[in-house]
mmCIF file as gemmi writes it, N, C-alpha and C atoms, coordinates in Angstrom:
data_model
loop_
_atom_site.group_PDB
_atom_site.id
_atom_site.type_symbol
_atom_site.label_atom_id
_atom_site.label_alt_id
_atom_site.label_comp_id
_atom_site.label_asym_id
_atom_site.label_entity_id
_atom_site.label_seq_id
_atom_site.pdbx_PDB_ins_code
_atom_site.Cartn_x
_atom_site.Cartn_y
_atom_site.Cartn_z
_atom_site.occupancy
_atom_site.B_iso_or_equiv
_atom_site.pdbx_formal_charge
_atom_site.auth_seq_id
_atom_site.auth_asym_id
_atom_site.pdbx_PDB_model_num
ATOM 1 N N . MET Axp A 1 ? 0.846 -1.164 0 1 0 ? 1 A 1
ATOM 2 C CA . MET Axp A 1 ? 0 0 0 1 0 ? 1 A 1
ATOM 3 C C . MET Axp A 1 ? 0.896 1.234 0 1 0 ? 1 A 1
ATOM 4 N N . PHE Axp A 2 ? 0.461 2.251 -0.724 1 0 ? 2 A 1
ATOM 5 C CA . PHE Axp A 2 ? 1.186 3.509 -0.762 1 0 ? 2 A 1
ATOM 6 C C . PHE Axp A 2 ? 0.385 4.603 -0.076 1 0 ? 2 A 1
ATOM 7 N N . LEU Axp A 3 ? 1.08 5.395 0.724 1 0 ? 3 A 1
ATOM 8 C CA . LEU Axp A 3 ? 0.539 6.608 1.315 1 0 ? 3 A 1
ATOM 9 C C . LEU Axp A 3 ? 1.475 7.733 0.918 1 0 ? 3 A 1
ATOM 10 N N . LYS Axp A 4 ? 1.121 8.956 1.248 1 0 ? 4 A 1
ATOM 11 C CA . LYS Axp A 4 ? 2.037 10.058 0.959 1 0 ? 4 A 1
ATOM 12 C C . LYS Axp A 4 ? 2.258 10.896 2.202 1 0 ? 4 A 1
ATOM 13 N N . ARG Axp A 5 ? 3.414 11.549 2.221 1 0 ? 5 A 1
ATOM 14 C CA . ARG Axp A 5 ? 3.744 12.454 3.319 1 0 ? 5 A 1
ATOM 15 C C . ARG Axp A 5 ? 2.973 13.746 3.131 1 0 ? 5 A 1
ATOM 16 N N . LYS Axp A 6 ? 2.434 14.272 4.202 1 0 ? 6 A 1
ATOM 17 C CA . LYS Axp A 6 ? 1.667 15.515 4.129 1 0 ? 6 A 1
ATOM 18 C C . LYS Axp A 6 ? 2.545 16.717 3.788 1 0 ? 6 A 1
ATOM 19 N N . ASP Axp A 7 ? 3.787 16.709 4.26 1 0 ? 7 A 1
ATOM 20 C CA . ASP Axp A 7 ? 4.634 17.891 4.114 1 0 ? 7 A 1
ATOM 21 C C . ASP Axp A 7 ? 5.263 18.063 2.738 1 0 ? 7 A 1
ATOM 22 N N . ASN Axp A 8 ? 5.473 16.964 2.003 1 0 ? 8 A 1
ATOM 23 C CA . ASN Axp A 8 ? 6.144 17.116 0.711 1 0 ? 8 A 1
ATOM 24 C C . ASN Axp A 8 ? 5.567 16.242 -0.403 1 0 ? 8 A 1
ATOM 25 N N . ASP Axp A 9 ? 4.501 15.521 -0.146 1 0 ? 9 A 1
ATOM 26 C CA . ASP Axp A 9 ? 3.819 14.673 -1.13 1 0 ? 9 A 1
ATOM 27 C C . ASP Axp A 9 ? 4.65 13.499 -1.647 1 0 ? 9 A 1
ATOM 28 N N . ASP Axp A 10 ? 5.772 13.166 -0.996 1 0 ? 10 A 1
ATOM 29 C CA . ASP Axp A 10 ? 6.532 11.977 -1.391 1 0 ? 10 A 1
ATOM 30 C C . ASP Axp A 10 ? 5.71 10.736 -1.083 1 0 ? 10 A 1
ATOM 31 N N . MET Axp A 11 ? 5.77 9.763 -1.968 1 0 ? 11 A 1
ATOM 32 C CA . MET Axp A 11 ? 5.048 8.514 -1.775 1 0 ? 11 A 1
ATOM 33 C C . MET Axp A 11 ? 5.834 7.605 -0.836 1 0 ? 11 A 1
ATOM 34 N N . ILE Axp A 12 ? 5.094 6.946 0.059 1 0 ? 12 A 1
ATOM 35 C CA . ILE Axp A 12 ? 5.678 6.032 1.038 1 0 ? 12 A 1
ATOM 36 C C . ILE Axp A 12 ? 5.044 4.663 0.849 1 0 ? 12 A 1
ATOM 37 N N . GLU Axp A 13 ? 5.874 3.663 0.58 1 0 ? 13 A 1
ATOM 38 C CA . GLU Axp A 13 ? 5.398 2.281 0.49 1 0 ? 13 A 1
ATOM 39 C C . GLU Axp A 13 ? 5.356 1.716 1.905 1 0 ? 13 A 1
ATOM 40 N N . ILE Axp A 14 ? 4.172 1.347 2.367 1 0 ? 14 A 1
ATOM 41 C CA . ILE Axp A 14 ? 4.025 0.811 3.717 1 0 ? 14 A 1
ATOM 42 C C . ILE Axp A 14 ? 4.429 -0.662 3.709 1 0 ? 14 A 1
ATOM 43 N N . ILE Axp A 15 ? 5.336 -1.025 4.595 1 0 ? 15 A 1
ATOM 44 C CA . ILE Axp A 15 ? 5.882 -2.381 4.638 1 0 ? 15 A 1
ATOM 45 C C . ILE Axp A 15 ? 4.981 -3.324 5.433 1 0 ? 15 A 1
ATOM 46 N N . ASP Axp A 16 ? 4.438 -2.863 6.555 1 0 ? 16 A 1
ATOM 47 C CA . ASP Axp A 16 ? 3.653 -3.719 7.452 1 0 ? 16 A 1
ATOM 48 C C . ASP Axp A 16 ? 2.252 -3.141 7.633 1 0 ? 16 A 1
ATOM 49 N N . LEU Axp A 17 ? 1.278 -3.703 6.949 1 0 ? 17 A 1
ATOM 50 C CA . LEU Axp A 17 ? -0.09 -3.188 7.007 1 0 ? 17 A 1
ATOM 51 C C . LEU Axp A 17 ? -0.741 -3.401 8.367 1 0 ? 17 A 1
ATOM 52 N N . GLU Axp A 18 ? -0.372 -4.456 9.072 1 0 ? 18 A 1
ATOM 53 C CA . GLU Axp A 18 ? -0.94 -4.686 10.407 1 0 ? 18 A 1
ATOM 54 C C . GLU Axp A 18 ? -0.553 -3.569 11.366 1 0 ? 18 A 1
ATOM 55 N N . THR Axp A 19 ? 0.671 -3.105 11.285 1 0 ? 19 A 1
ATOM 56 C CA . THR Axp A 19 ? 1.117 -1.993 12.116 1 0 ? 19 A 1
ATOM 57 C C . THR Axp A 19 ? 0.361 -0.723 11.754 1 0 ? 19 A 1
ATOM 58 N N . LEU Axp A 20 ? 0.109 -0.517 10.483 1 0 ? 20 A 1
ATOM 59 C CA . LEU Axp A 20 ? -0.62 0.667 10.034 1 0 ? 20 A 1
ATOM 60 C C . LEU Axp A 20 ? -2.005 0.734 10.664 1 0 ? 20 A 1
ATOM 61 N N . ALA Axp A 21 ? -2.68 -0.389 10.768 1 0 ? 21 A 1
ATOM 62 C CA . ALA Axp A 21 ? -4.046 -0.424 11.294 1 0 ? 21 A 1
ATOM 63 C C . ALA Axp A 21 ? -4.111 -0.511 12.814 1 0 ? 21 A 1
ATOM 64 N N . ASP Axp A 22 ? -2.98 -0.622 13.495 1 0 ? 22 A 1
ATOM 65 C CA . ASP Axp A 22 ? -2.957 -0.743 14.957 1 0 ? 22 A 1
ATOM 66 C C . ASP Axp A 22 ? -2.879 0.648 15.591 1 0 ? 22 A 1
ATOM 67 N N . PRO Axp A 23 ? -3.954 1.112 16.228 1 0 ? 23 A 1
ATOM 68 C CA . PRO Axp A 23 ? -3.944 2.465 16.798 1 0 ? 23 A 1
ATOM 69 C C . PRO Axp A 23 ? -3.012 2.631 18.001 1 0 ? 23 A 1
ATOM 70 N N . ALA Axp A 24 ? -2.522 1.547 18.567 1 0 ? 24 A 1
ATOM 71 C CA . ALA Axp A 24 ? -1.602 1.629 19.702 1 0 ? 24 A 1
ATOM 72 C C . ALA Axp A 24 ? -0.184 1.978 19.262 1 0 ? 24 A 1
ATOM 73 N N . LEU Axp A 25 ? 0.085 1.879 17.968 1 0 ? 25 A 1
ATOM 74 C CA . LEU Axp A 25 ? 1.421 2.157 17.452 1 0 ? 25 A 1
ATOM 75 C C . LEU Axp A 25 ? 1.402 3.471 16.668 1 0 ? 25 A 1
ATOM 76 N N . PRO Axp A 26 ? 2.188 4.468 17.087 1 0 ? 26 A 1
ATOM 77 C CA . PRO Axp A 26 ? 2.145 5.785 16.446 1 0 ? 26 A 1
ATOM 78 C C . PRO Axp A 26 ? 2.923 5.892 15.139 1 0 ? 26 A 1
ATOM 79 N N . SER Axp A 27 ? 3.733 4.882 14.841 1 0 ? 27 A 1
ATOM 80 C CA . SER Axp A 27 ? 4.531 4.947 13.619 1 0 ? 27 A 1
ATOM 81 C C . SER Axp A 27 ? 4.455 3.627 12.868 1 0 ? 27 A 1
ATOM 82 N N . VAL Axp A 28 ? 4.891 3.676 11.621 1 0 ? 28 A 1
ATOM 83 C CA . VAL Axp A 28 ? 4.826 2.517 10.744 1 0 ? 28 A 1
ATOM 84 C C . VAL Axp A 28 ? 6.102 2.479 9.903 1 0 ? 28 A 1
ATOM 85 N N . MET Axp A 29 ? 6.555 1.271 9.576 1 0 ? 29 A 1
ATOM 86 C CA . MET Axp A 29 ? 7.746 1.127 8.739 1 0 ? 29 A 1
ATOM 87 C C . MET Axp A 29 ? 7.36 1.263 7.273 1 0 ? 29 A 1
ATOM 88 N N . GLY Axp A 30 ? 8.184 2.012 6.553 1 0 ? 30 A 1
ATOM 89 C CA . GLY Axp A 30 ? 7.911 2.212 5.139 1 0 ? 30 A 1
ATOM 90 C C . GLY Axp A 30 ? 9.176 2.55 4.384 1 0 ? 30 A 1
ATOM 91 N N . ARG Axp A 31 ? 9.007 2.704 3.09 1 0 ? 31 A 1
ATOM 92 C CA . ARG Axp A 31 ? 10.122 3.02 2.203 1 0 ? 31 A 1
ATOM 93 C C . ARG Axp A 31 ? 9.691 4.199 1.334 1 0 ? 31 A 1
ATOM 94 N N . GLN Axp A 32 ? 10.456 5.27 1.393 1 0 ? 32 A 1
ATOM 95 C CA . GLN Axp A 32 ? 10.136 6.47 0.628 1 0 ? 32 A 1
ATOM 96 C C . GLN Axp A 32 ? 10.458 6.255 -0.847 1 0 ? 32 A 1
ATOM 97 N N . HIS Axp A 33 ? 9.557 6.679 -1.718 1 0 ? 33 A 1
ATOM 98 C CA . HIS Axp A 33 ? 9.766 6.589 -3.16 1 0 ? 33 A 1
ATOM 99 C C . HIS Axp A 33 ? 9.875 8.002 -3.711 1 0 ? 33 A 1
ATOM 100 N N . ALA Axp A 34 ? 11.086 8.51 -3.721 1 0 ? 34 A 1
ATOM 101 C CA . ALA Axp A 34 ? 11.353 9.849 -4.253 1 0 ? 34 A 1
ATOM 102 C C . ALA Axp A 34 ? 12.73 9.806 -4.889 1 0 ? 34 A 1
ATOM 103 N N . GLY Axp A 35 ? 12.776 9.567 -6.168 1 0 ? 35 A 1
ATOM 104 C CA . GLY Axp A 35 ? 14.047 9.441 -6.854 1 0 ? 35 A 1
ATOM 105 C C . GLY Axp A 35 ? 14.154 8.09 -7.527 1 0 ? 35 A 1
ATOM 106 N N . GLU Axp A 36 ? 15.311 7.815 -8.038 1 0 ? 36 A 1
ATOM 107 C CA . GLU Axp A 36 ? 15.529 6.623 -8.846 1 0 ? 36 A 1
ATOM 108 C C . GLU Axp A 36 ? 15.882 5.384 -8.027 1 0 ? 36 A 1
ATOM 109 N N . GLU Axp A 37 ? 16.619 5.561 -6.946 1 0 ? 37 A 1
ATOM 110 C CA . GLU Axp A 37 ? 17.125 4.412 -6.199 1 0 ? 37 A 1
ATOM 111 C C . GLU Axp A 37 ? 16.151 3.954 -5.122 1 0 ? 37 A 1
ATOM 112 N N . MET Axp A 38 ? 16.159 2.642 -4.86 1 0 ? 38 A 1
ATOM 113 C CA . MET Axp A 38 ? 15.359 2.067 -3.775 1 0 ? 38 A 1
ATOM 114 C C . MET Axp A 38 ? 15.914 2.577 -2.451 1 0 ? 38 A 1
ATOM 115 N N . GLN Axp A 39 ? 15.034 3.124 -1.631 1 0 ? 39 A 1
ATOM 116 C CA . GLN Axp A 39 ? 15.442 3.671 -0.336 1 0 ? 39 A 1
ATOM 117 C C . GLN Axp A 39 ? 15.359 2.598 0.746 1 0 ? 39 A 1
ATOM 118 N N . ASP Axp A 40 ? 16.108 2.796 1.812 1 0 ? 40 A 1
ATOM 119 C CA . ASP Axp A 40 ? 16.057 1.896 2.964 1 0 ? 40 A 1
ATOM 120 C C . ASP Axp A 40 ? 14.748 2.098 3.719 1 0 ? 40 A 1
ATOM 121 N N . GLU Axp A 41 ? 14.335 1.063 4.43 1 0 ? 41 A 1
ATOM 122 C CA . GLU Axp A 41 ? 13.15 1.171 5.28 1 0 ? 41 A 1
ATOM 123 C C . GLU Axp A 41 ? 13.439 2.142 6.414 1 0 ? 41 A 1
ATOM 124 N N . GLU Axp A 42 ? 12.415 2.909 6.791 1 0 ? 42 A 1
ATOM 125 C CA . GLU Axp A 42 ? 12.524 3.805 7.935 1 0 ? 42 A 1
ATOM 126 C C . GLU Axp A 42 ? 11.157 3.945 8.581 1 0 ? 42 A 1
ATOM 127 N N . SER Axp A 43 ? 11.146 4.519 9.752 1 0 ? 43 A 1
ATOM 128 C CA . SER Axp A 43 ? 9.908 4.695 10.503 1 0 ? 43 A 1
ATOM 129 C C . SER Axp A 43 ? 9.275 6.037 10.144 1 0 ? 43 A 1
ATOM 130 N N . PHE Axp A 44 ? 7.953 6.028 9.938 1 0 ? 44 A 1
ATOM 131 C CA . PHE Axp A 44 ? 7.196 7.238 9.64 1 0 ? 44 A 1
ATOM 132 C C . PHE Axp A 44 ? 6.077 7.371 10.659 1 0 ? 44 A 1
ATOM 133 N N . GLU Axp A 45 ? 5.889 8.563 11.177 1 0 ? 45 A 1
ATOM 134 C CA . GLU Axp A 45 ? 4.784 8.831 12.09 1 0 ? 45 A 1
ATOM 135 C C . GLU Axp A 45 ? 3.482 8.81 11.3 1 0 ? 45 A 1
ATOM 136 N N . LYS Axp A 46 ? 2.493 8.099 11.81 1 0 ? 46 A 1
ATOM 137 C CA . LYS Axp A 46 ? 1.204 8.007 11.118 1 0 ? 46 A 1
ATOM 138 C C . LYS Axp A 46 ? 0.562 9.378 10.936 1 0 ? 46 A 1
ATOM 139 N N . GLU Axp A 47 ? 0.749 10.27 11.914 1 0 ? 47 A 1
ATOM 140 C CA . GLU Axp A 47 ? 0.131 11.595 11.828 1 0 ? 47 A 1
ATOM 141 C C . GLU Axp A 47 ? 0.683 12.416 10.659 1 0 ? 47 A 1
ATOM 142 N N . ASP Axp A 48 ? 1.831 12.013 10.108 1 0 ? 48 A 1
ATOM 143 C CA . ASP Axp A 48 ? 2.441 12.724 8.985 1 0 ? 48 A 1
ATOM 144 C C . ASP Axp A 48 ? 2.048 12.144 7.633 1 0 ? 48 A 1
ATOM 145 N N . LEU Axp A 49 ? 1.185 11.116 7.629 1 0 ? 49 A 1
ATOM 146 C CA . LEU Axp A 49 ? 0.822 10.423 6.396 1 0 ? 49 A 1
ATOM 147 C C . LEU Axp A 49 ? -0.652 10.61 6.06 1 0 ? 49 A 1
ATOM 148 N N . GLU Axp A 50 ? -0.958 10.501 4.775 1 0 ? 50 A 1
ATOM 149 C CA . GLU Axp A 50 ? -2.337 10.535 4.292 1 0 ? 50 A 1
ATOM 150 C C . GLU Axp A 50 ? -2.418 9.697 3.026 1 0 ? 50 A 1
ATOM 151 N N . PHE Axp A 51 ? -3.63 9.438 2.562 1 0 ? 51 A 1
ATOM 152 C CA . PHE Axp A 51 ? -3.807 8.698 1.319 1 0 ? 51 A 1
ATOM 153 C C . PHE Axp A 51 ? -3.362 9.566 0.142 1 0 ? 51 A 1
ATOM 154 N N . PRO Axp A 52 ? -2.959 8.963 -0.968 1 0 ? 52 A 1
ATOM 155 C CA . PRO Axp A 52 ? -2.542 9.746 -2.133 1 0 ? 52 A 1
ATOM 156 C C . PRO Axp A 52 ? -3.599 10.743 -2.614 1 0 ? 52 A 1
ATOM 157 N N . SER Axp A 53 ? -4.863 10.473 -2.339 1 0 ? 53 A 1
ATOM 158 C CA . SER Axp A 53 ? -5.945 11.379 -2.734 1 0 ? 53 A 1
ATOM 159 C C . SER Axp A 53 ? -6.027 12.615 -1.84 1 0 ? 53 A 1
ATOM 160 N N . GLY Axp A 54 ? -5.277 12.61 -0.728 1 0 ? 54 A 1
ATOM 161 C CA . GLY Axp A 54 ? -5.325 13.713 0.22 1 0 ? 54 A 1
ATOM 162 C C . GLY Axp A 54 ? -6.235 13.451 1.404 1 0 ? 54 A 1
ATOM 163 N N . GLU Axp A 55 ? -6.923 12.316 1.395 1 0 ? 55 A 1
ATOM 164 C CA . GLU Axp A 55 ? -7.799 11.972 2.519 1 0 ? 55 A 1
ATOM 165 C C . GLU Axp A 55 ? -6.96 11.554 3.728 1 0 ? 55 A 1
ATOM 166 N N . PRO Axp A 56 ? -7.422 11.894 4.937 1 0 ? 56 A 1
ATOM 167 C CA . PRO Axp A 56 ? -6.686 11.482 6.14 1 0 ? 56 A 1
ATOM 168 C C . PRO Axp A 56 ? -6.832 9.984 6.385 1 0 ? 56 A 1
ATOM 169 N N . LEU Axp A 57 ? -5.93 9.455 7.189 1 0 ? 57 A 1
ATOM 170 C CA . LEU Axp A 57 ? -6.044 8.058 7.605 1 0 ? 57 A 1
ATOM 171 C C . LEU Axp A 57 ? -7.266 7.91 8.504 1 0 ? 57 A 1
ATOM 172 N N . PRO Axp A 58 ? -7.903 6.745 8.505 1 0 ? 58 A 1
ATOM 173 C CA . PRO Axp A 58 ? -9.048 6.534 9.395 1 0 ? 58 A 1
ATOM 174 C C . PRO Axp A 58 ? -8.645 6.75 10.855 1 0 ? 58 A 1
ATOM 175 N N . ARG Axp A 59 ? -9.514 7.366 11.599 1 0 ? 59 A 1
ATOM 176 C CA . ARG Axp A 59 ? -9.23 7.663 13.007 1 0 ? 59 A 1
ATOM 177 C C . ARG Axp A 59 ? -8.936 6.396 13.8 1 0 ? 59 A 1
ATOM 178 N N . CYS Axp A 60 ? -9.584 5.29 13.454 1 0 ? 60 A 1
ATOM 179 C CA . CYS Axp A 60 ? -9.369 4.035 14.189 1 0 ? 60 A 1
ATOM 180 C C . CYS Axp A 60 ? -7.963 3.474 13.963 1 0 ? 60 A 1
ATOM 181 N N . TRP Axp A 61 ? -7.205 4.004 13.015 1 0 ? 61 A 1
ATOM 182 C CA . TRP Axp A 61 ? -5.82 3.59 12.793 1 0 ? 61 A 1
ATOM 183 C C . TRP Axp A 61 ? -4.846 4.405 13.634 1 0 ? 61 A 1
ATOM 184 N N . ILE Axp A 62 ? -5.269 5.586 14.1 1 0 ? 62 A 1
ATOM 185 C CA . ILE Axp A 62 ? -4.327 6.485 14.768 1 0 ? 62 A 1
ATOM 186 C C . ILE Axp A 62 ? -4.72 6.86 16.193 1 0 ? 62 A 1
ATOM 187 N N . ASP Axp A 63 ? -5.969 6.639 16.569 1 0 ? 63 A 1
ATOM 188 C CA . ASP Axp A 63 ? -6.451 7.043 17.893 1 0 ? 63 A 1
ATOM 189 C C . ASP Axp A 63 ? -6.939 5.814 18.659 1 0 ? 63 A 1
ATOM 190 N N . LEU Axp A 64 ? -6.192 5.438 19.68 1 0 ? 64 A 1
ATOM 191 C CA . LEU Axp A 64 ? -6.517 4.251 20.476 1 0 ? 64 A 1
ATOM 192 C C . LEU Axp A 64 ? -7.892 4.36 21.131 1 0 ? 64 A 1
ATOM 193 N N . HIS Axp A 65 ? -8.345 5.568 21.41 1 0 ? 65 A 1
ATOM 194 C CA . HIS Axp A 65 ? -9.62 5.798 22.098 1 0 ? 65 A 1
ATOM 195 C C . HIS Axp A 65 ? -10.685 6.339 21.147 1 0 ? 65 A 1
ATOM 196 N N . TRP Axp A 66 ? -10.655 5.943 19.908 1 0 ? 66 A 1
ATOM 197 C CA . TRP Axp A 66 ? -11.56 6.502 18.901 1 0 ? 66 A 1
ATOM 198 C C . TRP Axp A 66 ? -13.027 6.223 19.188 1 0 ? 66 A 1
ATOM 199 N N . ARG Axp A 67 ? -13.342 5.19 19.916 1 0 ? 67 A 1
ATOM 200 C CA . ARG Axp A 67 ? -14.746 4.863 20.218 1 0 ? 67 A 1
ATOM 201 C C . ARG Axp A 67 ? -15.322 5.688 21.368 1 0 ? 67 A 1
ATOM 202 N N . GLU Axp A 68 ? -14.473 6.338 22.131 1 0 ? 68 A 1
ATOM 203 C CA . GLU Axp A 68 ? -14.916 7.045 23.33 1 0 ? 68 A 1
ATOM 204 C C . GLU Axp A 68 ? -15.508 8.418 23.051 1 0 ? 68 A 1
ATOM 205 N N . ASP Axp A 69 ? -15.29 8.975 21.887 1 0 ? 69 A 1
ATOM 206 C CA . ASP Axp A 69 ? -15.818 10.319 21.573 1 0 ? 69 A 1
ATOM 207 C C . ASP Axp A 69 ? -17.149 10.262 20.89 1 0 ? 69 A 1
């Protein structure tokens, strides 16, 4: 799955989808796709990511207490 960074629109290939959907984990491992060479995996904060369309990530992926509001 690909998401993009909010600050610069670089595409991020998400490595572990289970981590992405776990609201207890604030970051996810991914690989930035900006340029010609394959980049190393690194950690990205979920709050800095969005869908390529510009839509935010579902609240249940980022807020552990999403049902309480």
